[in-house]
Each structure stands twice: as structure tokens, then as C-alpha cells.
C-alpha positions as a Python dict, from the first residue, in 0.01 Angstrom:
ca = {
    (1, 'M'): (0, 0, 0),
    (2, 'K'): (-95, 348, 98),
    (3, 'S'): (-45, 676, -80),
    (4, 'Y'): (-202, 1018, -41),
    (5, 'R'): (-286, 1294, -274),
    (6, 'L'): (-453, 1632, -232),
    (7, 'A'): (-774, 1647, -430),
    (8, 'L'): (-857, 2010, -498),
    (9, 'L'): (-1227, 2065, -564),
    (10, 'L'): (-1304, 2401, -718),
    (11, 'L'): (-1642, 2520, -596),
    (12, 'A'): (-1736, 2826, -796),
    (13, 'G'): (-2057, 3000, -699),
    (14, 'F'): (-2148, 2776, -404),
    (15, 'G'): (-2155, 2960, -73),
    (16, 'V'): (-1901, 3215, -188),
    (17, 'I'): (-1797, 3461, 81),
    (18, 'G'): (-1749, 3806, -70),
    (19, 'A'): (-1608, 3777, -422),
    (20, 'Q'): (-1383, 3482, -351),
    (21, 'T'): (-1397, 3149, -528),
    (22, 'E'): (-1368, 2874, -272),
    (23, 'I'): (-1116, 2596, -302),
    (24, 'W'): (-1183, 2299, -78),
    (25, 'T'): (-903, 2062, 3),
    (26, 'K'): (-980, 1702, 88),
    (27, 'I'): (-725, 1434, 156),
    (28, 'T'): (-821, 1096, 12),
    (29, 'A'): (-616, 782, 25),
    (30, 'T'): (-585, 606, -310),
    (31, 'P'): (-303, 424, -490),
    (32, 'G'): (-187, 734, -675),
    (33, 'A'): (-512, 841, -846),
    (34, 'A'): (-832, 1025, -771),
    (35, 'S'): (-1010, 692, -787),
    (36, 'L'): (-885, 345, -869),
    (37, 'P'): (-1037, 165, -1171),
    (38, 'I'): (-1154, -173, -1045),
    (39, 'A'): (-1347, -466, -1190),
    (40, 'V'): (-1541, -730, -997),
    (41, 'A'): (-1589, -1059, -1177),
    (42, 'D'): (-1905, -1263, -1149),
    (43, 'F'): (-1839, -1497, -860),
    (44, 'D'): (-1751, -1846, -991),
    (45, 'L'): (-2017, -1941, -1242),
    (46, 'A'): (-1974, -2306, -1142),
    (47, 'V'): (-2183, -2253, -829),
    (48, 'R'): (-2489, -2190, -1044),
    (49, 'S'): (-2557, -2564, -1031),
    (50, 'S'): (-2652, -2512, -666),
    (51, 'T'): (-2945, -2271, -645),
    (52, 'D'): (-2896, -2150, -288),
    (53, 'V'): (-2520, -2101, -323),
    (54, 'A'): (-2572, -1923, -654),
    (55, 'E'): (-2823, -1687, -495),
    (56, 'A'): (-2580, -1614, -211),
    (57, 'A'): (-2302, -1551, -465),
    (58, 'R'): (-2516, -1299, -653),
    (59, 'T'): (-2609, -1118, -331),
    (60, 'I'): (-2248, -1102, -209),
    (61, 'H'): (-2134, -978, -549),
    (62, 'D'): (-2404, -712, -578),
    (63, 'V'): (-2348, -581, -223),
    (64, 'L'): (-1972, -571, -278),
    (65, 'V'): (-2003, -383, -608),
    (66, 'R'): (-2243, -126, -462),
    (67, 'D'): (-2021, -70, -156),
    (68, 'L'): (-1709, -21, -369),
    (69, 'D'): (-1895, 211, -604),
    (70, 'N'): (-2018, 426, -314),
    (71, 'S'): (-1683, 436, -133),
    (72, 'L'): (-1533, 736, -328),
    (73, 'F'): (-1210, 537, -379),
    (74, 'F'): (-1299, 330, -686),
    (75, 'Q'): (-1434, 354, -1038),
    (76, 'L'): (-1616, 35, -1139),
    (77, 'R'): (-1524, -103, -1480),
    (78, 'L'): (-1754, -354, -1649),
    (79, 'P'): (-1709, -589, -1947),
    (80, 'G'): (-1915, -512, -2254),
    (81, 'A'): (-2276, -629, -2255),
    (82, 'G'): (-2293, -1007, -2270),
    (83, 'K'): (-1916, -1045, -2266),
    (84, 'V'): (-1768, -1309, -2033),
    (85, 'I'): (-1401, -1277, -1938),
    (86, 'A'): (-1218, -1566, -1773),
    (87, 'S'): (-1171, -1512, -1400),
    (88, 'T'): (-1123, -1856, -1246),
    (89, 'A'): (-830, -1934, -1020),
    (90, 'A'): (-700, -2168, -1289),
    (91, 'G'): (-706, -1906, -1561),
    (92, 'I'): (-732, -1525, -1560),
    (93, 'D'): (-767, -1335, -1886),
    (94, 'F'): (-548, -1044, -1776),
    (95, 'S'): (-563, -871, -2116),
    (96, 'G'): (-941, -904, -2135),
    (97, 'W'): (-994, -750, -1792),
    (98, 'A'): (-734, -477, -1855),
    (99, 'A'): (-923, -384, -2171),
    (100, 'T'): (-1215, -272, -1951),
    (101, 'G'): (-991, 5, -1817),
    (102, 'A'): (-952, -160, -1476),
    (103, 'T'): (-616, -190, -1303),
    (104, 'I'): (-744, -416, -1025),
    (105, 'L'): (-960, -729, -1056),
    (106, 'V'): (-1161, -884, -774),
    (107, 'A'): (-1275, -1243, -817),
    (108, 'A'): (-1398, -1514, -583),
    (109, 'D'): (-1483, -1881, -550),
    (110, 'I'): (-1774, -1972, -325),
    (111, 'S'): (-1903, -2293, -172),
    (112, 'R'): (-2159, -2363, 97),
    (113, 'T'): (-1897, -2308, 368),
    (114, 'T'): (-1623, -2084, 225),
    (115, 'L'): (-1564, -1785, 0),
    (116, 'T'): (-1214, -1742, -134),
    (117, 'L'): (-1145, -1382, -229),
    (118, 'R'): (-883, -1320, -498),
    (119, 'V'): (-744, -977, -585),
    (120, 'Y'): (-524, -925, -893),
    (121, 'D'): (-304, -643, -1017),
    (122, 'L'): (-386, -631, -1386),
    (123, 'L'): (-85, -416, -1473),
    (124, 'S'): (172, -659, -1336),
    (125, 'K'): (-52, -962, -1408),
    (126, 'R'): (-13, -1106, -1062),
    (127, 'L'): (-222, -1226, -772),
    (128, 'V'): (-209, -972, -488),
    (129, 'V'): (-394, -1170, -226),
    (130, 'A'): (-608, -1479, -181),
    (131, 'K'): (-798, -1519, 144),
    (132, 'D'): (-1072, -1748, 273),
    (133, 'Y'): (-1382, -1617, 450),
    (134, 'P'): (-1650, -1828, 622),
    (135, 'N'): (-1975, -1837, 426),
    (136, 'S'): (-2189, -1822, 739),
    (137, 'G'): (-2526, -1778, 573),
    (138, 'N'): (-2542, -1396, 584),
    (139, 'P'): (-2444, -1294, 231),
    (140, 'R'): (-2513, -924, 278),
    (141, 'A'): (-2284, -904, 581),
    (142, 'L'): (-2014, -1096, 394),
    (143, 'G'): (-2040, -858, 97),
    (144, 'H'): (-1991, -560, 332),
    (145, 'R'): (-1697, -732, 499),
    (146, 'L'): (-1528, -799, 165),
    (147, 'A'): (-1570, -436, 60),
    (148, 'D'): (-1398, -315, 376),
    (149, 'A'): (-1120, -573, 335),
    (150, 'I'): (-1054, -466, -26),
    (151, 'L'): (-1054, -98, 66),
    (152, 'Q'): (-803, -152, 345),
    (153, 'L'): (-582, -370, 126),
    (154, 'L'): (-565, -120, -159),
    (155, 'T'): (-569, 213, 26),
    (156, 'G'): (-481, 152, 390),
    (157, 'E'): (-811, 319, 487),
    (158, 'Q'): (-1071, 166, 716),
    (159, 'G'): (-1396, 130, 527),
    (160, 'V'): (-1751, 190, 646),
    (161, 'A'): (-1933, -78, 446),
    (162, 'S'): (-2000, -285, 760),
    (163, 'S'): (-2114, 15, 965),
    (164, 'R'): (-2476, 87, 1066),
    (165, 'I'): (-2698, 389, 1113),
    (166, 'A'): (-2932, 417, 1412),
    (167, 'F'): (-3220, 664, 1429),
    (168, 'S'): (-3539, 754, 1613),
    (169, 'R'): (-3869, 671, 1445),
    (170, 'A'): (-4229, 753, 1528),
    (171, 'V'): (-4438, 446, 1615),
    (172, 'E'): (-4785, 402, 1758),
    (173, 'Q'): (-4663, 414, 2120),
    (174, 'G'): (-4419, 706, 2078),
    (175, 'R'): (-4071, 693, 1928),
    (176, 'E'): (-3837, 392, 1926),
    (177, 'L'): (-3480, 336, 1810),
    (178, 'F'): (-3409, 150, 1487),
    (179, 'A'): (-3094, 69, 1289),
    (180, 'I'): (-3006, -11, 930),
    (181, 'D'): (-2691, -106, 742),
    (182, 'Q'): (-2517, 191, 582),
    (183, 'D'): (-2676, 98, 248),
    (184, 'G'): (-3029, 100, 392),
    (185, 'S'): (-3071, -277, 423),
    (186, 'N'): (-3123, -498, 728),
    (187, 'L'): (-3375, -289, 925),
    (188, 'Q'): (-3374, -373, 1296),
    (189, 'Q'): (-3581, -232, 1581),
    (190, 'I'): (-3350, -174, 1876),
    (191, 'T'): (-3597, -68, 2148),
    (192, 'D'): (-3959, -161, 2208),
    (193, 'D'): (-4055, -43, 2555),
    (194, 'G'): (-4262, 265, 2476),
    (195, 'G'): (-4206, 633, 2541),
    (196, 'L'): (-4036, 901, 2337),
    (197, 'K'): (-3673, 823, 2256),
    (198, 'L'): (-3489, 1117, 2104),
    (199, 'S'): (-3142, 1221, 1984),
    (200, 'P'): (-2957, 887, 1977),
    (201, 'D'): (-2577, 889, 1954),
    (202, 'W'): (-2357, 585, 1893),
    (203, 'S'): (-2048, 544, 2112),
    (204, 'S'): (-1699, 488, 1973),
    (205, 'D'): (-1687, 133, 2112),
    (206, 'G'): (-1990, 40, 1902),
    (207, 'D'): (-2175, -112, 2198),
    (208, 'H'): (-2362, 184, 2347),
    (209, 'I'): (-2624, 424, 2222),
    (210, 'A'): (-2704, 728, 2436),
    (211, 'Y'): (-3042, 893, 2392),
    (212, 'S'): (-3296, 1116, 2565),
    (213, 'R'): (-3630, 983, 2689),
    (214, 'Y'): (-3919, 1133, 2876),
    (215, 'T'): (-3989, 988, 3217),
    (216, 'G'): (-4303, 1166, 3329),
    (217, 'D'): (-4249, 1533, 3250),
    (218, 'R'): (-3868, 1508, 3272),
    (219, 'L'): (-3639, 1441, 2978),
    (220, 'A'): (-3355, 1218, 3100),
    (221, 'I'): (-3046, 1073, 2930),
    (222, 'F'): (-3003, 696, 2906),
    (223, 'S'): (-2742, 461, 2763),
    (224, 'L'): (-2834, 129, 2601),
    (225, 'S'): (-2577, -151, 2577),
    (226, 'L'): (-2638, -342, 2254),
    (227, 'S'): (-2454, -651, 2379),
    (228, 'S'): (-2622, -685, 2720),
    (229, 'H'): (-2949, -504, 2631),
    (230, 'K'): (-2910, -320, 2961),
    (231, 'T'): (-3032, 39, 2992),
    (232, 'T'): (-2860, 279, 3232),
    (233, 'V'): (-2969, 626, 3345),
    (234, 'I'): (-2686, 867, 3263),
    (235, 'C'): (-2835, 1198, 3377),
    (236, 'D'): (-3173, 1310, 3513),
    (237, 'R'): (-3062, 1595, 3739),
    (238, 'A'): (-3233, 1871, 3536),
    (239, 'D'): (-3584, 1896, 3397),
    (240, 'M'): (-3445, 1878, 3043),
    (241, 'N'): (-3143, 1655, 2985),
    (242, 'D'): (-3112, 1641, 2609),
    (243, 'A'): (-2894, 1588, 2300),
    (244, 'P'): (-2632, 1349, 2446),
    (245, 'T'): (-2315, 1305, 2244),
    (246, 'W'): (-2032, 1065, 2328),
    (247, 'S'): (-1677, 1198, 2335),
    (248, 'P'): (-1440, 1035, 2081),
    (249, 'D'): (-1279, 821, 2353),
    (250, 'G'): (-1619, 705, 2481),
    (251, 'K'): (-1555, 824, 2838),
    (252, 'L'): (-1766, 1141, 2851),
    (253, 'I'): (-2098, 1270, 2723),
    (254, 'A'): (-2171, 1628, 2621),
    (255, 'A'): (-2535, 1727, 2657),
    (256, 'S'): (-2775, 2018, 2693),
    (257, 'L'): (-2912, 2054, 3047),
    (258, 'S'): (-3180, 2298, 3154),
    (259, 'T'): (-3105, 2573, 3407),
    (260, 'D'): (-3316, 2840, 3575),
    (261, 'K'): (-3261, 3070, 3275),
    (262, 'G'): (-3236, 2835, 2977),
    (263, 'Q'): (-3028, 2538, 2862),
    (264, 'E'): (-2650, 2510, 2877),
    (265, 'I'): (-2387, 2266, 2751),
    (266, 'S'): (-2246, 2034, 3017),
    (267, 'I'): (-1997, 1748, 3022),
    (268, 'I'): (-2113, 1431, 3197),
    (269, 'D'): (-1886, 1157, 3330),
    (270, 'P'): (-2107, 843, 3325),
    (271, 'A'): (-1866, 652, 3549),
    (272, 'S'): (-1871, 901, 3837),
    (273, 'G'): (-2191, 1091, 3767),
    (274, 'N'): (-1998, 1418, 3775),
    (275, 'V'): (-2146, 1700, 3565),
    (276, 'Q'): (-1946, 2007, 3458),
    (277, 'Q'): (-2126, 2300, 3297),
    (278, 'I'): (-1914, 2470, 3029),
    (279, 'T'): (-2143, 2742, 2887),
    (280, 'Y'): (-2300, 3026, 3088),
    (281, 'N'): (-2508, 3250, 2866),
    (282, 'D'): (-2860, 3235, 3012),
    (283, 'C'): (-3004, 3123, 2679),
    (284, 'I'): (-3062, 2800, 2490),
    (285, 'S'): (-2744, 2613, 2405),
    (286, 'T'): (-2790, 2264, 2262),
    (287, 'S'): (-2682, 2003, 2001),
    (288, 'P'): (-2318, 1956, 2109),
    (289, 'A'): (-2080, 1787, 1865),
    (290, 'W'): (-1726, 1686, 1964),
    (291, 'S'): (-1421, 1753, 1750),
    (292, 'P'): (-1240, 1429, 1659),
    (293, 'N'): (-955, 1505, 1903),
    (294, 'G'): (-1200, 1568, 2188),
    (295, 'K'): (-1064, 1916, 2257),
    (296, 'Q'): (-1352, 2125, 2123),
    (297, 'I'): (-1730, 2111, 2095),
    (298, 'A'): (-1951, 2273, 1833),
    (299, 'F'): (-2301, 2361, 1953),
    (300, 'V'): (-2608, 2571, 1880),
    (301, 'S'): (-2693, 2886, 2075),
    (302, 'D'): (-2952, 3161, 2033),
    (303, 'R'): (-2751, 3408, 2242),
    (304, 'A'): (-2732, 3648, 1945),
    (305, 'G'): (-3105, 3635, 1882),
    (306, 'S'): (-3129, 3342, 1642),
    (307, 'P'): (-2980, 2991, 1651),
    (308, 'Q'): (-2623, 2990, 1523),
    (309, 'I'): (-2327, 2750, 1545),
    (310, 'Y'): (-2059, 2819, 1805),
    (311, 'I'): (-1740, 2642, 1913),
    (312, 'V'): (-1612, 2606, 2268),
    (313, 'S'): (-1313, 2428, 2418),
    (314, 'A'): (-1405, 2118, 2616),
    (315, 'D'): (-1303, 2300, 2935),
    (316, 'G'): (-1539, 2591, 2861),
    (317, 'A'): (-1273, 2835, 2737),
    (318, 'D'): (-1247, 3014, 2404),
    (319, 'Q'): (-1611, 3033, 2299),
    (320, 'H'): (-1661, 3187, 1957),
    (321, 'R'): (-1927, 3208, 1691),
    (322, 'L'): (-1878, 3003, 1372),
    (323, 'T'): (-2175, 3087, 1144),
    (324, 'F'): (-2303, 3432, 1051),
    (325, 'E'): (-2502, 3358, 734),
    (326, 'G'): (-2847, 3202, 753),
    (327, 'S'): (-3126, 3293, 991),
    (328, 'Y'): (-3150, 2958, 1169),
    (329, 'N'): (-2848, 2725, 1190),
    (330, 'T'): (-2871, 2405, 1392),
    (331, 'T'): (-2747, 2045, 1450),
    (332, 'P'): (-2373, 2074, 1379),
    (333, 'A'): (-2175, 1759, 1298),
    (334, 'W'): (-1795, 1761, 1308),
    (335, 'S'): (-1621, 1557, 1039),
    (336, 'P'): (-1403, 1275, 1179),
    (337, 'R'): (-1130, 1411, 953),
    (338, 'G'): (-1143, 1733, 1153),
    (339, 'D'): (-1157, 1976, 863),
    (340, 'I'): (-1524, 2068, 816),
    (341, 'I'): (-1851, 2095, 1008),
    (342, 'A'): (-2188, 2009, 856),
    (343, 'Y'): (-2505, 2175, 981),
    (344, 'S'): (-2865, 2253, 895),
    (345, 'R'): (-2929, 2608, 773),
    (346, 'R'): (-3264, 2773, 721),
    (347, 'D'): (-3312, 3040, 459),
    (348, 'G'): (-3679, 3125, 424),
    (349, 'S'): (-3910, 2840, 516),
    (350, 'V'): (-3693, 2530, 458),
    (351, 'N'): (-3371, 2388, 596),
    (352, 'Q'): (-3080, 2265, 387),
    (353, 'I'): (-2754, 2089, 473),
    (354, 'W'): (-2440, 2303, 450),
    (355, 'I'): (-2073, 2248, 528),
    (356, 'T'): (-1823, 2506, 647),
    (357, 'D'): (-1456, 2523, 730),
    (358, 'L'): (-1354, 2567, 1094),
    (359, 'E'): (-1313, 2943, 1059),
    (360, 'G'): (-1659, 2993, 912),
    (361, 'A'): (-1499, 3169, 615),
    (362, 'S'): (-1604, 2921, 347),
    (363, 'S'): (-1935, 2738, 317),
    (364, 'K'): (-2116, 2525, 63),
    (365, 'Q'): (-2480, 2419, 32),
    (366, 'L'): (-2518, 2044, -23),
    (367, 'T'): (-2895, 1984, -50),
    (368, 'F'): (-3156, 2176, -250),
    (369, 'S'): (-3477, 1970, -256),
    (370, 'G'): (-3725, 1947, 32),
    (371, 'N'): (-3647, 2010, 398),
    (372, 'N'): (-3312, 1860, 505),
    (373, 'V'): (-3187, 1844, 863),
    (374, 'E'): (-2971, 1662, 1119),
    (375, 'P'): (-2651, 1574, 929),
    (376, 'C'): (-2417, 1308, 1069),
    (377, 'F'): (-2081, 1204, 922),
    (378, 'S'): (-1972, 849, 850),
    (379, 'P'): (-1671, 724, 1052),
    (380, 'D'): (-1437, 798, 761),
    (381, 'G'): (-1573, 1150, 712),
    (382, 'L'): (-1655, 1086, 345),
    (383, 'H'): (-2033, 1049, 371),
    (384, 'I'): (-2316, 1232, 546),
    (385, 'T'): (-2647, 1083, 653),
    (386, 'F'): (-2939, 1319, 713),
    (387, 'V'): (-3318, 1348, 732),
    (388, 'S'): (-3518, 1473, 435),
    (389, 'N'): (-3885, 1503, 338),
    (390, 'R'): (-3814, 1556, -33),
    (391, 'T'): (-4042, 1263, -122),
    (392, 'G'): (-4307, 1340, 144),
    (393, 'P'): (-4235, 1169, 479),
    (394, 'D'): (-3924, 1222, 690),
    (395, 'D'): (-3677, 951, 593),
    (396, 'I'): (-3306, 878, 620),
    (397, 'Y'): (-3084, 974, 327),
    (398, 'V'): (-2710, 965, 262),
    (399, 'M'): (-2473, 1157, 35),
    (400, 'N'): (-2104, 1205, -26),
    (401, 'W'): (-1934, 1470, 187),
    (402, 'D'): (-1953, 1719, -102),
    (403, 'G'): (-2326, 1667, -168),
    (404, 'T'): (-2295, 1427, -461),
    (405, 'N'): (-2463, 1085, -488),
    (406, 'Q'): (-2766, 1163, -271),
    (407, 'R'): (-2985, 858, -216),
    (408, 'R'): (-3270, 746, 7),
    (409, 'L'): (-3204, 474, 265),
    (410, 'T'): (-3545, 428, 432),
    (411, 'T'): (-3908, 434, 321),
    (412, 'L'): (-4054, 430, 671),
    (413, 'G'): (-4154, 788, 744),
    (414, 'G'): (-4131, 953, 1085),
    (415, 'C'): (-3750, 918, 1102),
    (416, 'S'): (-3516, 1157, 1282),
    (417, 'S'): (-3170, 1198, 1435),
    (418, 'P'): (-2953, 951, 1241),
    (419, 'T'): (-2628, 847, 1412),
    (420, 'W'): (-2351, 645, 1248),
    (421, 'S'): (-2182, 351, 1421),
    (422, 'P'): (-1802, 331, 1427),
    (423, 'A'): (-1631, 137, 1150),
    (424, 'Q'): (-1558, -227, 1219),
    (425, 'A'): (-1203, -355, 1216),
    (426, 'V'): (-1127, -569, 912),
    (427, 'K'): (-1052, -935, 986),
}
């Protein structure tokens, strides 16, 4: 079941160019509404006789509810305080759940080995789907998986609940790579071999992370395979090989390589080692970001005197400037939906996250508190992760694509360069 509507968001007074009022158009997939009212029943109260299964049920339920609430596709509906509405497989109180305002009900039965997910259409009073999932002992992962499965069932969209965010973090020996789930849980250290690891970027196959690392006085580009734990040198031909970014098909890497007169954007073929320079401006050009179709690259250049965002075709043709407002614009990120570019813009002494259309005619400021940099879109283009010091240290935050629902994901300090993994296929 998949339907589309155009959601028109009227943004009056935010980044207005001239005297115009900006209208932003976003396409969201929902079953005929801006967001679908949905209820999630407490998972089978009968398991409460088993403490460990009951604890797992509560974790799965809470993770699922939070993921659905953050997805932009659903409105959570809850029973009144203290009210229990029948939701067992043997008996569903359709009228009771419909009275919450929900049109869809999610329920489940859980044992030590299996979770049976049940989804109901409250309007037609029928079971839409019932499916078994292994209860493998990782309730958080199962909650994420269920959220993605429900989203795909009801909208046809691939969810990001099971995706992860990698980033660089300062440690005693330098900077190492870490990763968290998209909701900030499940912290994992990915590397632990010393040195300064900078600018990680997750490949489209989900198995490789490219990053820059100093070897002596040279900054080289490496690729780490998460499955084999093997590290490969991608490029060390220049003194500064920085800001690697995988192409959407995972075959090429765009990066900033130093020259005799500055730094330029080049395209690297990891398989052959071939390097093709695509900018020639004798200045600093860095922070490449591929368009979702792989035909264009946004990047930062100071060729006009201050860092601004530019766009170039992947073959080096048709270079043009995108941003003209703001004295210092950096770290562009192209939405996977192809319609907007997020970037960090400095006005005065602090940086804030902005978005702009592809003509640079319309822009909107998304953050307002603290210093905010290095935006990166989620695989579905509906969320942006970024770095902020609004509470003191540099930590990873996330927000909706339009700047709403900003929340902190890490409390580590010293974090930089978040990169989002691809979405996982629903099984």
C-alpha cells in the first residue's frame, strides 16, 4: 500500500530571499494523510510472569514506539491513563482502540524464542498481517527491525530505524571511529589503533567506511571493511588526501587532494588506483558531496575570497556557485531525495545548519543554539545528523529535515564528522 501526497510547508520569514515567502515542497509517502494515526499495544501482558521475557518485551515496545514517533510518517495514539484495551490475538477491542483516534493498531505476542507481530486496520476491523520474528536476545535491534517492517508495510518506504551513525571522536591517543544506532544507543568503538582518523564516510554497501588518517606528516585516505576488519590504503599520492566521500554506487570516491597551489577535488577509483582531478582553481576546494544520481558533486571553495558552496558535474564540467549569503559556508550534504542541500553557515562568530534548494534561491536556517556544523542526511532524506556544542562539548545530534525535533544522541564530547549508514533491507 503506497500513496503519495505533496506536503506544502509554508516558511514565512525564514531565509527569505528578497521579499518572497518561501514554499518548500516535500514528497512524503503515507496512506493518504500527512501522518498516519497509529497505536502500539503493550506487548502481551501474559509474559510478565517471566521477568527476562517481560523486560525484553518492554524494551522492544519502547524502541518501536520511539522509532515510529520519530519517523515523520506516524502520529502515536495512546489509551487514556491507566486504561487497558484488549489486544490479544484471541480478542481485539477494535472500538476501544479506534476511540484513541488511531486507524492502525500494532500488537505482538512474545516468548523466549519468537515475537509474533500483528498489525490491524481499525477502520475495517481486520488483521493486515501477522509475522513471526526470532527473539534472538537483542531486543533493541528487534525493536528497530519491527519499526522498519511496519513502515515499509504501511507506506512502501524503506525505514532508517536499523541504520547507524559513525563519527570521529577524540581519545587519549588521537581520534578513533565510533558508531551508534540512529537513536543514540549501542555505542561501539570501530577502530583502536591510534592516530588521527578524520572525515569518515559510510559506503552504500554498508560494509566500508572511508576516512583520512595521518601517516607521518601526510594525510592519506583509507577504507575499513567492517566485515573483514581489513584496512586498505585508497590514496596517499598527495601530501593532503582528505574528505573522502563514496559515490552512490560505491565504486568511486571523491576527495580533496593537495596540489602545488592549493587543494582540488578529484575522483578516485579504488579498484584501479586511477585519480582524475575535476577542479582547477588554484585555491582550496574540499568537502565533496555526491548528488544521489552520481552526476554532480557539491563542494566548498574559497575561490571567491571566502568559503562558499559550489556544484560541479562529476566529469568536471559546469561548475557554478550555489551560496551567496553567509560569510563562511562549509560541509555540504546532498539529500538522498535530491531536492535540497544542507550546509554549515557562519554569520558572525558561530555556525548554524541551513538548507537550500539546488538553485540557491531559497534557504532556511535550521539550528539557532550553540555552534552547529557538519550536517549529514539519513538514507531516506528525512533526518539530519550534525555536531553541536549547545550543551558544552561537541556531540552528535539529530533533527528532522526541516529543523524540528532536535535531540542529542551522544554525551561523549570530542565528536565530529557524523556519517549515516545505508538503510537495511527489511526481512
